[in-house]
N, CA, C and O of each residue as an XYZ file, in Angstrom:
308
protein
N     -24.722     70.510    -68.946
C     -24.497     71.778    -69.632
C     -23.269     71.627    -70.533
O     -22.278     71.016    -70.133
N     -23.332     72.174    -71.734
C     -22.250     71.977    -72.689
C     -21.267     73.150    -72.770
O     -20.440     73.191    -73.681
N     -21.340     74.083    -71.856
C     -20.430     75.224    -71.821
C     -20.430     76.015    -73.118
O     -19.384     76.487    -73.564
N     -21.579     76.158    -73.712
C     -21.740     76.911    -74.946
C     -22.570     78.146    -74.638
O     -23.299     78.189    -73.647
N     -22.454     79.134    -75.485
C     -23.239     80.347    -75.325
C     -24.707     80.016    -75.513
O     -25.103     79.474    -76.545
N     -25.509     80.342    -74.517
C     -26.951     80.094    -74.589
C     -27.654     81.432    -74.794
O     -27.434     82.383    -74.044
N     -28.488     81.491    -75.804
C     -29.201     82.724    -76.129
C     -30.705     82.473    -76.088
O     -31.162     81.356    -76.328
N     -31.462     83.510    -75.787
C     -32.916     83.405    -75.789
C     -33.522     84.766    -76.050
O     -32.797     85.741    -76.249
N     -34.813     84.845    -76.051
C     -35.559     86.108    -76.205
C     -35.206     86.861    -77.481
O     -35.086     88.086    -77.465
N     -35.039     86.144    -78.577
C     -34.781     86.805    -79.854
C     -33.325     87.109    -80.134
O     -33.009     87.672    -81.182
N     -32.425     86.750    -79.222
C     -31.002     86.994    -79.464
C     -30.516     86.075    -80.588
O     -31.114     85.033    -80.859
N     -29.419     86.482    -81.236
C     -28.882     85.679    -82.337
C     -27.365     85.578    -82.235
O     -26.702     86.474    -81.713
N     -26.827     84.465    -82.745
C     -25.374     84.263    -82.788
C     -24.786     85.093    -83.917
O     -25.380     85.235    -84.986
N     -23.602     85.638    -83.653
C     -22.879     86.394    -84.675
C     -21.398     86.070    -84.567
O     -20.930     85.588    -83.535
N     -20.675     86.337    -85.627
C     -19.224     86.160    -85.626
C     -18.562     87.464    -85.163
O     -19.210     88.506    -85.061
N     -17.275     87.377    -84.890
C     -16.553     88.593    -84.525
C     -16.617     89.595    -85.674
O     -16.750     90.798    -85.450
N     -16.523     89.094    -86.898
C     -16.601     89.975    -88.075
C     -17.949     90.694    -88.139
O     -18.013     91.874    -88.484
N     -19.018     89.980    -87.808
C     -20.350     90.596    -87.821
C     -20.496     91.681    -86.758
O     -21.312     92.589    -86.912
N     -19.715     91.597    -85.682
C     -19.770     92.639    -84.645
C     -19.354     93.993    -85.206
O     -19.807     95.032    -84.726
N     -18.487     93.985    -86.227
C     -18.020     95.243    -86.818
C     -19.164     96.039    -87.442
O     -19.092     97.265    -87.523
N     -20.212     95.357    -87.881
C     -21.316     96.023    -88.566
C     -22.379     96.573    -87.616
O     -23.308     97.254    -88.051
N     -22.245     96.282    -86.329
C     -23.253     96.747    -85.367
C     -23.037     98.238    -85.117
O     -21.955     98.642    -84.690
N     -24.056     99.059    -85.379
C     -23.892    100.497    -85.145
C     -23.758    100.808    -83.656
O     -24.404    100.185    -82.813
N     -22.922    101.765    -83.360
C     -22.727    102.219    -81.980
C     -23.547    103.489    -81.780
O     -23.452    104.415    -82.585
N     -24.350    103.546    -80.717
C     -25.149    104.756    -80.474
C     -24.259    105.986    -80.290
O     -23.100    105.881    -79.888
N     -24.810    107.114    -80.583
C     -24.093    108.372    -80.383
C     -23.892    108.601    -78.880
O     -24.773    108.296    -78.076
N     -22.734    109.135    -78.512
C     -22.519    109.426    -77.088
C     -23.389    110.594    -76.628
O     -23.829    111.430    -77.418
N     -23.611    110.613    -75.344
C     -24.305    111.739    -74.729
C     -23.346    112.383    -73.738
O     -22.194    111.966    -73.620
N     -23.803    113.359    -73.055
C     -22.963    114.024    -72.055
C     -22.553    113.062    -70.944
O     -21.470    113.202    -70.374
N     -23.403    112.093    -70.633
C     -23.145    111.193    -69.510
C     -22.914    109.735    -69.897
O     -22.692    108.898    -69.023
N     -22.960    109.419    -71.185
C     -22.816    108.020    -71.610
C     -21.975    107.942    -72.882
O     -22.298    108.580    -73.885
N     -20.915    107.173    -72.840
C     -20.024    106.991    -73.989
C     -20.034    105.521    -74.408
O     -19.238    104.732    -73.898
N     -20.918    105.145    -75.324
C     -20.981    103.750    -75.760
C     -19.676    103.286    -76.405
O     -18.980    104.063    -77.058
N     -19.367    102.033    -76.213
C     -18.162    101.418    -76.789
C     -18.622    100.406    -77.831
O     -19.505     99.597    -77.545
N     -18.044    100.428    -79.039
C     -18.436     99.444    -80.056
C     -18.201     98.011    -79.561
O     -17.190     97.726    -78.918
N     -19.132     97.130    -79.865
C     -19.021     95.729    -79.446
C     -17.704     95.114    -79.916
O     -17.066     94.371    -79.170
N     -17.298     95.417    -81.137
C     -16.072     94.825    -81.681
C     -14.858     95.228    -80.855
O     -13.917     94.446    -80.721
N     -14.864     96.427    -80.306
C     -13.725     96.858    -79.479
C     -13.609     96.009    -78.217
O     -12.501     95.674    -77.796
N     -14.730     95.664    -77.618
C     -14.702     94.823    -76.421
C     -14.108     93.457    -76.757
O     -13.238     92.962    -76.040
N     -14.576     92.850    -77.847
C     -14.077     91.537    -78.255
C     -12.573     91.595    -78.536
O     -11.834     90.698    -78.133
N     -12.121     92.642    -79.223
C     -10.696     92.760    -79.556
C      -9.841     93.011    -78.321
O      -8.730     92.490    -78.224
N     -10.335     93.792    -77.388
C      -9.586     94.066    -76.155
C      -9.426     92.782    -75.342
O      -8.335     92.491    -74.850
N     -10.504     92.017    -75.200
C     -10.422     90.763    -74.440
C      -9.424     89.819    -75.096
O      -8.585     89.232    -74.414
N      -9.509     89.669    -76.411
C      -8.600     88.768    -77.128
C      -7.150     89.227    -76.979
O      -6.266     88.408    -76.727
N      -6.903     90.498    -77.129
C      -5.551     91.034    -77.027
C      -4.982     90.861    -75.617
O      -3.839     90.434    -75.453
N      -5.775     91.189    -74.616
C      -5.313     91.062    -73.229
C      -5.028     89.604    -72.874
O      -4.045     89.315    -72.191
N      -5.867     88.697    -73.326
C      -5.649     87.269    -73.049
C      -4.339     86.805    -73.676
O      -3.538     86.131    -73.027
N      -4.124     87.164    -74.931
C      -2.900     86.759    -75.618
C      -1.660     87.390    -74.972
O      -0.619     86.741    -74.867
N      -1.768     88.642    -74.542
C      -0.654     89.311    -73.861
C      -0.289     88.613    -72.547
O       0.846     88.712    -72.081
N      -1.250     87.914    -71.957
C      -1.027     87.218    -70.688
C      -0.727     85.728    -70.874
O      -0.697     84.958    -69.914
N      -0.505     85.345    -72.132
C      -0.076     83.979    -72.390
C      -1.175     82.961    -72.618
O      -0.934     81.761    -72.492
N      -2.370     83.408    -72.948
C      -3.468     82.489    -73.217
C      -3.801     82.505    -74.704
O      -3.848     83.561    -75.335
N      -4.027     81.331    -75.241
C      -4.465     81.208    -76.625
C      -5.979     81.015    -76.620
O      -6.506     80.242    -75.821
N      -6.663     81.704    -77.493
C      -8.110     81.540    -77.612
C      -8.353     80.303    -78.465
O      -7.920     80.235    -79.616
N      -9.046     79.330    -77.895
C      -9.344     78.116    -78.655
C     -10.684     78.230    -79.366
O     -10.892     77.583    -80.392
N     -11.591     79.037    -78.843
C     -12.851     79.302    -79.532
C     -13.493     80.541    -78.919
O     -13.204     80.925    -77.786
N     -14.357     81.142    -79.695
C     -15.095     82.300    -79.209
C     -16.482     82.283    -79.839
O     -16.646     81.901    -80.997
N     -17.467     82.699    -79.071
C     -18.847     82.759    -79.522
C     -19.422     84.099    -79.082
O     -19.123     84.589    -77.993
N     -20.249     84.683    -79.941
C     -20.877     85.962    -79.624
C     -22.358     85.881    -79.913
O     -22.800     85.131    -80.784
N     -23.111     86.655    -79.176
C     -24.532     86.787    -79.413
C     -24.932     88.233    -79.230
O     -24.328     88.973    -78.453
N     -25.964     88.622    -79.962
C     -26.508     89.971    -79.842
C     -27.978     89.871    -79.472
O     -28.697     88.988    -79.939
N     -28.410     90.797    -78.622
C     -29.829     90.862    -78.301
C     -30.602     91.223    -79.567
O     -30.014     91.600    -80.580
N     -31.900     91.105    -79.498
C     -32.756     91.303    -80.667
C     -32.452     92.607    -81.409
O     -32.387     92.614    -82.639
N     -32.271     93.681    -80.696
C     -32.014     94.982    -81.325
C     -30.522     95.266    -81.505
O     -30.153     96.296    -82.069
N     -29.669     94.369    -81.033
C     -28.231     94.539    -81.188
C     -27.581     95.441    -80.156
O     -26.392     95.741    -80.262
N     -28.341     95.879    -79.155
C     -27.776     96.807    -78.168
C     -26.979     96.116    -77.077
O     -26.206     96.769    -76.377
N     -27.150     94.804    -76.913
C     -26.401     94.064    -75.887
C     -25.642     92.929    -76.555
O     -26.178     92.216    -77.404
N     -24.390     92.776    -76.158
C     -23.548     91.701    -76.680
C     -23.247     90.729    -75.552
O     -23.040     91.124    -74.404
N     -23.227     89.463    -75.899
C     -22.873     88.400    -74.965
C     -21.741     87.618    -75.607
O     -21.686     87.515    -76.832
N     -20.857     87.077    -74.825
C     -19.774     86.317    -75.418
C     -19.196     85.262    -74.497
O     -19.274     85.349    -73.271
N     -18.614     84.263    -75.138
C     -17.906     83.193    -74.431
C     -16.569     82.996    -75.132
O     -16.520     82.773    -76.342
N     -15.496     83.079    -74.373
C     -14.152     82.774    -74.883
C     -13.679     81.515    -74.171
O     -13.924     81.335    -72.978
N     -13.014     80.665    -74.897
C     -12.344     79.509    -74.283
C     -10.858     79.702    -74.509
O     -10.413     80.040    -75.606
N     -10.105     79.478    -73.448
C      -8.661     79.731    -73.492
C      -7.882     78.468    -73.196
O      -8.372     77.530    -72.568
N      -6.653     78.482    -73.671
C      -5.698     77.426    -73.340
C      -4.364     78.118    -73.089
O      -3.944     78.946    -73.898
N      -3.687     77.798    -71.982
C      -2.379     78.421    -71.755
C      -1.424     78.070    -72.878
O      -1.359     76.924    -73.323
N      -0.678     79.077    -73.334
C       0.307     78.816    -74.405
C       1.547     78.162    -73.847
O       2.480     77.869    -74.595
């Protein structure tokens, strides 16, 4: 295994920049969707705040873009 993001079933690779263009569904009374880009930025920020440098990151979106998958690789600073 090469420790790379593996996608299937119509999923596609995207960049962090491309995550910004993914529409976020409207919230309902019981569900508050979070934009995919916010998740990626929070993970990156928290890692850096804890002394880890991101050496690479990979993202994938399901066919319809409703699910995001990601792999971050870190190195202690």
